[in-house]
N, C-alpha and C positions, 0 to 999 in steps of 0.2 A: 414682461414675462406673462405674455397672454397664454390662458388655459393652465397655468402653473397653480397649484395649491397655494393658498396666501401665506401659510406658516413656512413653506418652503421658500417663498421667494423672499420673505422679510429675512428669513435667516441668510439666506444667499446675498441680499444686498448690504445686510451689516459686514458680511465676511469681506465683500468687494472692497467695501469703504475701509475697512480695519487694513486690508492688504495695501491699499493705495496709501494711507497714513504711514505704514510700517516702512514703504519705499522710500519716503520723503520728496516724492514728485509731485506734479500736478498734472495727474491724468483728466483727460476731460471726461464729462459727464456721460458721453456716448461710450467711451472706454470702459467706465465703470460697471455701466447699465450691461455691456456684453460680458463683461467677467461675471458679473452677477448672474446674468441669464445661462452662462456655463455650468458655473456652481451649482445652480438649481436643478439644471437637468441632468447632472450628476447625481446629485443626492436623492433622486427618485427612481435611478436605473439600477438594476440588478448589479451588486459586485461579483456574483458566482455565474459568470458568464460562460459560454462554450470556447473553446481554444481549439487551433490545431496544435498539435505536439510535433514539434520538430526540433527538441531540445537535445538529441542525442542520448536521451536515456527514457528507456522503454516504461519504467515505472516510476515517473515521477512523482515525488510526494507532493511537492508545490501544485502539481497539476491534478491531484485526487488519485495518482496512482494507476490502479488498472482501470482500462476502459471497458464497459461491460459489453457482453454479447447481445445481438438483436433479441435474443428472447427474454434476457434478462432486463433488457429496456422496456420490453413489453409489459413484463411481470411488474415492473415500478409503477409504468403508466396506470396499470389495472388495479394496481395496489393504492393509488391514490384516492379512490373512492371507498366505498364499502366493500371488503373483501373478508372470506372465509377465514379469519386470522386465529380465532378462540371459539369456534364453534363447531361442532359435529353434524354435518348436513344431513346425515343418516338419521340420525337420534333426535337434532335440535338441542341436545346438551352442551354445555360449556366444554369447550376442548382446550387443547395446550399448544400454544404457536410453535413450540419445538417438536412437537411429534412428528410432523410432515419431512422434517429435515433427518430424524434419527435414521429411517430405514436407507436414506439415501448414502448417507455419510457410512454407515454400516455396510452397505454394498461396495462403495470406493476405498474404505481404509481395513476393512476387517474388525473395526471397532465392534464391542458388545453394546456401548450406549455413547451418546453425544450431547453435550449441551453447546450452544453458540452464545456469545455475549458480543459486547459491543466493539470490542478490539483486542487484540492478543496481549496487550500489557494487562487488561482487565482479567483475560482467561488466567494469566500467570497468577496474579494477584490473589483472585477468586479460590483457584487451587490451593495455594499456599495459606491462605486464611483459614481456608477448610481444614487442612488436616496438619498445618506446622506451626499454628498460631501457639505462642509461649513455649515454641521448642525450638531446637535449631535445626539448620539445613547444612550441608555439604555442597560446596560449590568451587571447581577447579579454578585457580588464578588466571588461568588462560581463557575462562569463560566469563568473567566478570566484566561484561559487556556495558558499552554505554550505546544506546539506540538513539533515534532522532528525537529533538527538542531537549538534548540534555539529560535523559531520564536514564537511570541507570539500574542494571539488575540488581545489585545490592540495596538501593533505595526500595525498589518496589518490595524486595524479600522484607525489609524492614517495616516498611509501611503495613505490610500483611500480618505484622505481629510475630514475625520468626526472628530468631538468631541466626547471623550468616556466619559460617566457619568456614573460611578459605583453606584448600587444600593443595597440595603439590606446588608446582612453579609456573611462571607465566607461559613458558614453553614446553615443559614436561610435566606431566601428571599421570600417577599410575593407580592402579586398583588399591594398592597398599596405602597409598596416601589417604583413600577414603578410609579404609578400616582402620587405620590407627588413629582416627579422628573421631570415632565414632564414641559416644558418652551414654548414659541413660537418658540424656534430654534429646537425642537425635531423632528427628522422625523421617526424613527423607534424604536421598541424594536429589540434587537438582543439575540435569544436564542443559547447557545452554548452546544452540549451534551459532557460531561467530558468523551470521548472516551477513554483516556489513564490512567485514576485513578478514584478511588471512594472516596467519602467521607461517613461516616457510622456513625451511632448514633444519636445525636441530629440535626437533619437536615429537611430542609424543601424547596422545590423548586414549584413555580407554575406551574401546567400543561401546554403544549401547547395549550388547548383549552381555559384554562383561561386567558392565555395572549392575544391570539387573540382576545377574547372578549373586553377584556381591550383596547388592541390598537385601534381596529375597533371603540370603543365608542368615541375615542379621535382623529379619522381620523388619523390613525398612521398605520404603517406597522408593520407586524410581519416578521422576516428573521429568519428563523430556520436552523440551520447548523448541521445536524444530524450526520454529519462526517462518519460513516461508509459504507454508501452507501447500506445498508441491504435491499432487496427487499422480504423477507421471514419472516415468523414468525419462530425465532430460538428456541421456545419452543419444535418444532416437533422433535429436537435432544437432547432434554432434557437440553438444555441450559437456562438461565435467558433471559428474552424478551429484543432483541435490538430495539430500535427505529427505525422504517422503514419511508422511503419517503412518503409512502403513509398514515402512521398514522399521520404523521405531516400534510399533505395537508388535510384531513379529519378532523383534529382539528381546520383547519382555518388559517395555515399559509399562507402568501401569496407568498411567497418564500423558496424554500427549497434547501439547497446545500448540497451535499454529495460527496465521493470519489468513483472511478469508479474500486480501486484496492486494496480494502479491503475485507470487507464480500460481497461485489459484486461478486468478483472473476474475474474481467477483468483487462486491462492495467490501468495505471495512467492516469486518468482524472478527471476533476471537472464538476459535474452534477449540472445544475440548473433548477429548475422545478417551475411551477407556473402560474399564470393568464397569458394568451395570451399577453395582453396589457402590462404588465410589462416585461416579456420574450422580447416582440418587443423591448422595451424602453432599455434593457440591450442590444440586439444585435446591437442596432445602435451607442452605446458608441465606438467611436474610437480605445479604448484599446482593444475591443473585438476581434479585429483581432490580437494585439500582442499576444494574449493568446489563439488563436484558436488552435483546434487540427490539427494534419497532418493525410496522408492519412492511416497510419498503426495505428494508435489510434482509426479513425475511422472505421476502416475495424473491428479490433479486439473488440472494444466495442459492434457494432452491431452484430456480431457474439455471444458475449457472451449473449447479451440481447435476441437473439432469443434463446439459449439454455432455457431460463426461460420460453418463451412462448411455446417452445414446450413441456417443461415439462421434459427437459433432465437434472435435479438437479444434478445428480451425474457424469455428464461428466463435471463439474466446479469443479477442484481440491480443491478449497478451501471449498466448500459444504462438497465433499466427505470424505475430511480429517475431518472436524468437527463432522460428521455423523458416523465415522467409529467406527466400536466394537473392545474392548481390545481385544477379541479373536482372531480377524483376525489381530491384530497388533503384538500379541504374535506368532502367527503361522510365520509372516515375521521374527521377529528376532529369533525365532529357527531355521528358515531355513538358514540364514545367519550364525549362530553359527556352524552349521553342516557343513557347507562349509569351515569353518574355523578351524576344528578341530586339524588338523595337523600344524597350525601355532603358532608362539610364537611373543606377549603374546597370552596366548589362551582365547579367548572371553567367556564371559558367560551372560546370560539373567538376566535383572534387572528389577525391577518395576522403572517407573519413571511417571513424569506428564509434558504435553506438553501445552504451552499457546496458544491462539489464535494471539495475537501478533498485530502489524500493527495499534495500535489504535482502538483496537476494543474488545469488551466486556471485560472490564478491571476488574481485579481481579479473572477470570475465570480459574482454572486449570483443565483440562482434564487426567485423569488416561492414563496411556501410558507403553510401553514396550522398552526396550532398549537394543542395543547391548555394553557390557561394556568391556574394555580392562584395566587391572591392569599393565599399561606399567611403566618401571622403570622411565622413562623420560615422562611424561604426555605431558608437552608442546613440545617436540621435535616430539613425535608421532602425536600430532595434527596438528604441522605444516607439517609432512608429508602426512598426509592424505587430507590436505586443498590442497596442492601442486598438490596430484592426484585427487582431482576433488571432494572429499566429507567432508563435514561441519558437525562437531560434536561439542560437549562442554566438558570441564572438571567440575568435581564436585567430592569432597572428594579424590582427587589425582588420580581419575580415568578417562579416556576418554569413552565417551559414544555417541553413536549413537541412537538418539530417532527414531523408526521407523513409526510413526503415517503419516509421510510425505512422506514415500518411495512407489513408485509404483513397478510394476512387472520389466520393463526394468532397474530399478536402483541397482536391486540386484546384477547384474554381476558386475557394476562399484565397487560397495562397497567391494566386495569381491576381486576385482584385485587390488583396492587399498591397502587394509588391507595386501595382500599378498606381494605388492611391498614394 
């Protein structure tokens, strides 16, 4: 293991010997040395490696959700060094890392003020802890959701120090259900957009406007978690309408929380928008510092938001993939197939569907095109492609690469991975 750090080489050698003993076989010294070299090499490689997403899910949580726009990538690269994070360049005085984000969010959402923390669960937690600790909040049973990683809205509410009062039924909740549950301990109505599931059929939920009117009549807050962070009208892409932050604020919500890395298309972040006096109270909560964003997130989010301000929507990969035509996707699939016509298994183009994913636009399936391989060992083929940096999926005993989320530079990587 020439050129390998001694500690890494020694650990790898011990692990290789231990594995040989566990197998009960008598491998040669050369075989043990080869496995030790592979283990040592893997130990000093980055695990967070770049991948090509052909998984059939645009916002794949396992792949880091939203792919950043070129301007956001450049901003992160610049922010890796010294950056104007908390310094006023005009005066030289100490500044606020939140300040550059507030006017941009105001322009895009119509909010009076905003605060950004490390993710949306943190945004909900911090808001509830600020206004509802040792008090109760009202939440529709149909919105008592579980998000990724088995985290549940009721658990987040209780962890923030509030008591959860379920109102209504799973499929039908009315304004009266909220009003009948109000006591002297009630601090807020909480509204949670069901971003990763859909209840259909015999259903009813009050609108944000109706809930805001009711809450304000009783001197309570309406805290609205819209989830996906959508800033545009998704109907322009032929998709169902996804609630936006601006929609909720216009309807009268006092505080709106959302994610930065879902339909917004930026880095992981939790965005809190609302009235200036309320945001100021949240910012003064000691937990705000524990949940604050770092310089890389601040830089990436600001750059993404400025893409919206400039109207460069198609520079944001998430929006570009949602808007992509099936004709363009089919052309990409055909191109990959042409490049791989002399390989085995021989690829072929098949129709498929792609999901937005990431807790956004639940139930929506986008028509797409795939490069499909009828490999004898689909699991083994998928593993080799993963290790070569390309993520696909297996369906009906075939390995598929969905092309909706593939960009021009990805073509060569896909071809090289398949050839290898």
